[in-house]
C-alpha positions in Angstrom: 13.6 36.0 3.2 17.0 34.7 2.0 18.5 33.2 5.2 22.3 33.6 5.2 25.0 31.9 7.3 28.3 33.7 7.3 31.5 31.7 7.7 34.3 33.9 8.9 33.3 36.9 11.0 36.0 39.2 9.8 36.1 42.6 8.2 34.2 41.5 5.0 31.5 39.9 7.1 31.2 43.1 9.2 30.9 45.3 6.1 28.4 42.9 4.7 26.2 42.8 7.8 26.4 46.5 8.5 26.1 47.6 4.8 23.1 45.3 4.3 21.2 46.9 7.1 22.2 50.4 5.9 20.9 49.5 2.4 17.6 48.3 3.9 17.3 51.6 5.9 18.1 53.6 2.8 21.1 55.2 4.5 23.4 54.5 1.6 23.2 54.1 -2.2 24.0 50.6 -3.5 27.3 51.6 -5.0 29.6 48.6 -5.4 26.6 46.3 -5.9 27.1 45.5 -9.6 23.5 44.6 -10.5 21.8 47.2 -8.3 20.4 49.0 -11.4 18.7 45.8 -12.7 15.4 44.3 -11.6 16.4 40.9 -10.2 13.7 38.5 -9.0 15.4 38.4 -5.6 16.0 41.8 -3.9 18.9 42.4 -1.5 16.4 43.6 1.1 15.3 40.0 1.4 18.8 39.0 2.7 19.0 38.2 6.4 22.1 37.1 8.3 20.9 34.3 10.6 24.2 32.8 11.9 27.9 33.4 11.8 30.9 31.1 12.5 34.6 31.8 13.4 37.6 30.3 15.1 38.9 33.5 16.7 38.4 33.0 20.4 37.9 36.8 20.7 34.8 36.5 18.5 33.3 33.1 19.4 30.4 33.5 21.8 30.2 37.3 21.3 27.2 38.9 19.8 27.7 39.6 16.1 26.7 43.2 16.6 29.5 43.6 19.1 32.0 42.0 16.7 30.9 44.3 13.9 31.1 47.4 16.0 34.5 46.5 17.2 35.8 46.0 13.7 34.1 49.0 12.0 34.5 51.5 14.8 35.6 54.8 13.3 35.2 53.5 9.8 31.5 53.5 9.0 28.4 53.9 11.1 27.0 50.6 12.4 23.2 50.6 12.4 21.4 49.4 15.6 19.7 46.5 13.9 22.8 44.4 13.0 21.9 40.9 14.3 23.0 40.3 17.9 23.0 36.4 17.9 26.3 34.9 19.2 29.1 34.0 16.8 29.4 30.2 16.8 32.5 28.1 17.1 33.7 27.0 13.7 36.2 24.4 12.6 40.0 24.6 12.1 40.3 21.4 10.0 43.7 21.3 8.1 43.7 25.1 7.8 44.6 25.9 11.4 48.4 26.0 11.0 49.7 29.5 11.7 46.4 31.0 12.8 47.5 30.9 16.5 50.2 33.4 15.6 47.5 35.9 14.7 44.8 35.3 17.3 43.8 32.7 20.0 42.1 29.9 18.1 39.1 28.0 19.1 37.5 25.3 16.9 34.9 22.6 17.7 37.2 20.0 16.0 39.6 20.5 18.9 37.1 18.5 20.9 35.4 16.4 18.3 36.6 14.4 15.2 36.3 16.8 12.2 33.6 14.6 10.6 31.4 14.9 13.7 32.0 18.7 13.9 30.9 19.0 10.2 27.8 17.0 10.8 27.0 19.2 13.8 27.3 22.4 11.7 25.2 20.7 9.0 22.4 20.2 11.6 22.7 23.9 12.6 22.4 25.0 8.9 19.3 22.8 8.6 17.8 24.0 11.9 18.3 27.6 10.9 16.7 26.9 7.5 19.8 28.4 5.8 19.4 29.2 2.1 22.9 30.6 1.4 26.3 30.0 3.1 28.8 32.8 2.5 32.4 31.7 2.8 34.6 34.6 4.0 37.3 32.8 6.0 41.0 33.7 5.5 42.8 32.3 2.5 43.9 28.7 3.2 46.0 26.0 1.5 43.8 23.4 -0.2 43.8 21.1 -3.2 40.8 19.7 -5.2 39.8 16.1 -4.6 38.3 15.4 -8.0 35.8 12.8 -7.0 33.4 12.3 -4.1 35.0 9.1 -2.8 38.4 10.7 -2.2 36.6 13.7 -0.5 34.6 11.4 1.8 37.7 9.4 2.8 39.7 12.6 3.5 36.9 13.9 5.7 37.0 10.7 7.7 40.7 11.2 8.2 40.2 14.9 9.1 42.3 15.9 6.0 40.1 18.6 4.4 40.5 22.4 4.7 38.1 24.5 6.7 36.5 25.9 3.5 35.9 22.3 2.2 34.5 21.3 5.6 31.9 24.1 5.6 31.0 23.3 2.0 30.5 19.7 2.9 28.3 20.8 5.9 26.1 22.9 3.6 25.8 19.9 1.2 24.8 17.7 4.1 22.2 20.2 5.2 20.7 20.3 1.7 20.7 16.5 1.3 19.1 15.9 4.7 16.5 18.6 4.5 15.6 18.1 0.8 15.9 21.9 0.5 18.6 23.3 -1.9 21.4 25.4 -0.4 23.8 27.7 -2.2 27.5 27.9 -1.1 29.3 31.1 -2.2 33.1 30.6 -2.1 34.8 34.0 -2.0 38.3 32.6 -1.1 40.7 30.7 -3.4 40.0 27.2 -2.1 38.9 25.1 -5.2 35.2 24.3 -4.7 33.5 25.4 -7.8 36.7 24.1 -9.5 36.5 20.7 -7.8 34.3 18.2 -9.7 33.8 16.4 -6.4 31.9 19.4 -4.8 30.1 20.3 -8.0 28.8 16.7 -8.3 27.7 16.6 -4.7 25.9 19.9 -5.0 24.3 18.8 -8.2 23.0 15.6 -6.6 21.5 17.7 -3.8 19.9 20.2 -6.2 22.1 22.8 -4.8 24.7 25.3 -6.0 28.3 26.2 -5.4 29.6 29.5 -6.8 33.3 30.4 -6.9 36.2 30.6 -6.6 37.8 33.7 -5.0 35.9 37.0 -5.3 37.5 39.4 -7.8 37.3 43.0 -6.4 40.0 45.3 -7.7 43.3 44.6 -9.4 42.5 41.2 -11.0 39.3 42.3 -13.0 41.2 45.5 -14.0 44.1 43.5 -15.2 41.8 41.2 -17.1 40.1 44.1 -19.0 43.5 45.7 -19.8 44.8 42.4 -21.2 41.6 42.1 -23.3 42.2 45.6 -24.6 45.7 44.7 -25.7 44.7 41.3 -27.2 41.9 42.9 -29.3 44.5 45.3 -30.8 47.0 42.5 -31.4 49.6 44.0 -29.2 52.3 41.6 -27.9 52.5 41.8 -24.1 56.1 41.6 -22.9 55.4 41.2 -19.2 52.9 41.9 -16.5 53.8 42.9 -12.9 51.0 43.3 -10.4 51.2 43.3 -6.6 49.1 44.1 -3.6 50.1 45.2 -0.1 47.6 45.4 2.7 47.2 45.5 6.5 44.1 43.5 7.2 43.8 40.0 8.6 43.7 38.3 5.2 47.0 39.9 4.2 48.5 38.8 7.6 47.3 35.3 6.8 49.1 35.5 3.4 52.4 35.9 5.2 52.1 32.1 5.6 53.7 30.8 2.3 51.1 28.1 1.6 48.2 30.5 1.9 50.0 33.1 -0.3 50.5 30.4 -3.0 46.7 29.7 -3.1 46.0 33.4 -3.8 48.8 33.6 -6.4 47.2 30.7 -8.3 43.9 32.4 -8.7 45.3 35.8 -9.5 47.7 34.4 -12.2 45.2 32.2 -14.0 43.9 35.2 -16.0 47.0 35.8 -18.2 47.0 32.8 -20.6 43.2 32.5 -20.7 42.9 36.0 -22.1 46.0 36.5 -24.2 46.3 33.0 -25.5 49.9 32.8 -24.4 51.6 32.9 -21.1 53.4 36.2 -21.0 56.0 36.6 -18.3 54.3 37.8 -15.2 54.5 38.4 -11.5 51.0 38.6 -10.1 51.0 38.1 -6.3 49.7 39.4 -3.0 53.2 40.4 -1.8 53.2 42.0 1.6 51.6 42.9 4.9 52.0 46.3 6.5 49.7 46.7 9.4 49.6 50.5 9.2 48.0 50.3 5.6 45.0 48.7 7.1 42.1 47.6 4.9 42.8 50.1 2.2 45.3 48.0 0.2 47.9 49.4 -2.2 47.9 48.0 -5.7 50.6 48.6 -8.3 50.7 47.3 -11.9 53.1 47.6 -14.8 52.4 46.2 -18.2 54.7 46.5 -21.2 53.8 45.6 -24.8 55.1 45.7 -28.4 53.1 47.9 -30.8 53.3 48.7 -34.5 56.8 48.9 -36.0 58.3 47.1 -33.1 58.1 50.0 -30.6 57.4 49.4 -26.9 54.6 51.0 -24.9 54.0 50.8 -21.1 51.2 51.3 -18.7 51.7 51.9 -15.0 48.8 51.9 -12.5 48.7 52.7 -8.8 45.6 52.3 -6.8 44.4 52.3 -3.2 41.3 50.1 -2.7 39.1 49.5 0.3 39.5 45.8 0.2 36.8 44.4 2.5 33.9 46.7 1.4 34.6 45.9 -2.2 34.1 42.2 -1.6 31.1 42.8 0.7 29.4 44.7 -2.1 29.9 41.7 -4.4 28.5 39.4 -1.7 25.2 41.4 -1.6 24.6 40.6 -5.2 25.9 37.0 -5.1 23.6 36.1 -2.2 20.4 37.2 -4.1 21.7 35.8 -7.4 22.4 32.4 -5.7 18.9 32.3 -4.3 17.4 33.3 -7.6 19.3 30.6 -9.5 18.2 28.0 -7.0 14.6 29.1 -7.6 15.1 28.6 -11.3 16.4 25.1 -10.8 20.1 25.8 -11.5 22.4 23.3 -9.7 26.0 22.3 -9.6 27.7 25.5 -10.5 27.0 28.4 -12.9 29.9 29.7 -15.0 28.3 32.9 -16.3 28.1 34.3 -12.7 31.4 32.9 -11.7 33.2 34.4 -14.7 32.2 37.9 -13.7 32.5 37.7 -9.9 35.4 35.3 -9.4 39.2 35.3 -10.0 39.2 31.6 -10.8 35.7 30.8 -12.2 34.4 27.3 -11.9 33.8 24.7 -13.2 37.3 23.1 -13.7 38.9 24.0 -17.0 36.6 27.0 -17.5 38.5 29.9 -18.9 38.9 33.3 -17.4 37.8 36.2 -19.6 37.7 39.9 -19.6 35.3 41.1 -17.0 33.6 43.5 -19.4 32.8 40.4 -21.7 31.8 38.4 -18.7 29.5 41.1 -17.5 27.4 41.2 -20.7 27.5 37.4 -21.1 26.2 37.2 -17.5 23.4 39.7 -18.0 22.3 37.9 -21.1 22.3 34.5 -19.4 20.4 35.8 -16.3 17.8 37.4 -18.6 17.3 34.2 -20.5 16.8 32.4 -17.2 14.3 35.0 -16.0 16.5 36.0 -13.1 16.8 39.5 -14.5 13.4 40.8 -15.6 12.6 44.1 -17.3 
């Protein structure tokens, strides 16, 4: 089995936990799981959620099955075999600012120094024999450390983000147990883009994948820009925005959190076009009534032959959390397969397809259609995809 710890018991985690069981029960087709049509050496039926962490006092101490039912009630059927272990108390770290305006917060670092809380979680990962940690917490403000020494000192001072704290806990679990662990970072916090974390994971024969899962508007924008670049059309501007009503969009009303998402969404423009076309690419609003089915709008204008101007306008509604949960199903089994093949540090070919800001640092974004075929080729060469 692939033993999975989920960090952040929100909507994405609920769709992942419920959808995974529905896949195993053959109640749904694996639509939204990109590599479902390939034979991968690790099957998603091997995935098993063994623990979950959160800082919402309404979830901590409650059975995961209860949390999932509460969040998905009236949306999708929740199978009876969703795990019923209690959601554990997570850490707030430097990411707690503003969360108390959304829900009552509860973190173990309110009682313990952050470093001790991280070591405690590392012991739990180790005791649970966790293979993969899935980071699904809300977008947070965070900056890369660059080297392990700065990271270690910041942890001592309690000056790391929650995502960085969980990633360090997973590294400690791998180091102490001698068994590799994969950390999948589906939020914008720079982990696969931070040489400090990549080096730590490499030293522990472990793997960090990231950063920031790409589900809807960003991969579409990347492919449209590739289409225009291949035809040598000059892009005059790009406008793309998202409005949603789930907890992550609520968190993005805090400016520092919104800035992190803006960074990962905007990085695609110059990487693909080769120049920085004027652009506005941001998650721009929260409207509770929209719910999880976010509204996406895009406007791209370009110069074509003979100096004339063309324009593309796109409007979409995307079920935000299920889209990311479908990617998580693939990423968990790919991470386990890559570890089995001895891959450590990070792995650009997977990051380039699945993430908005693919690590390692200085790696370029590319059109997702290119990234897809490059990834398939790399996974075949490694023996992760077999015919």
